[in-house]
N, C-alpha and C positions, 0 to 999 in steps of 0.2 A: 817475770816470775815463771818458773817452769813447773809444770805439773807432771808428776810421776804416775804413770798408769800401771796398775798391777794387773797382771794376767792370772786368771784362775787356771790351775792345772787340774785336768780331769782326774777323777779318782783312779781309773784304770791305769793311767800313766804312773801314778804314785805307787800303785801295787806292783806293777811290772818292774819299775825301777828298784823298789825295795827288794824284790826277789833277786834281781840281778846283783844288787849290792851284797846280799847275804850268801849267795852261792859260794864265793871263795872262802868265806869264813867257815862254812860248814866243812869244806874240804880240808882246811887247815886244822880244824878240830878233830878230824878223823886220823890223827897221827899214827895210831897203832896199825892202820891198814897199809900205810906206805913206809913204815919204818923198817926197811929191809935193804940189804946191800945188792941183792940180785933182782932184776937183771941190770946189767951195766950198759951204758950207752957211751961208746967212745972211751971206756975206762973209768967213767964217772958212775958211782953207785946210784941206784934207783932213787934213794932218798933225796939226793941233791938235785938230780935233773928233774925229778917230779915237782919239787918246790919251785925250781926255776921256771919250769913250764907254766906253773900256776901263777907266777908273777906276771907273765905275759898275758895269760888268759884273763886274769883279774883286771888288768889294765884295759883290755878290750871290752870286757863286760861293763866296767865303770864308764867308759866312753859311750857305749851304747845307751846306758842308763841316763847319762846327761843329755844325749840327743833326744831321748824319749821325754824327759822332763821339760826340756826347753827346745821345742821343735822350731821356733822362729828365730832363734839366735845361733847363727852358724858363721 
């Protein structure tokens, strides 16, 4: 019979992870701030490359949040 041990996650870890999870959503909701065609980057309008950049940033923030929530599981 196996016993599953549950690890308690510190409150500060949950708060920091929650903040990291919500940062991308805040930027995605601020659409009027980046709904422009200028400046262009390599011929791509700002609207498109800004969202693509935030996809990468969001992924990095999510990975950091998971490492903060589960420090022993790598």
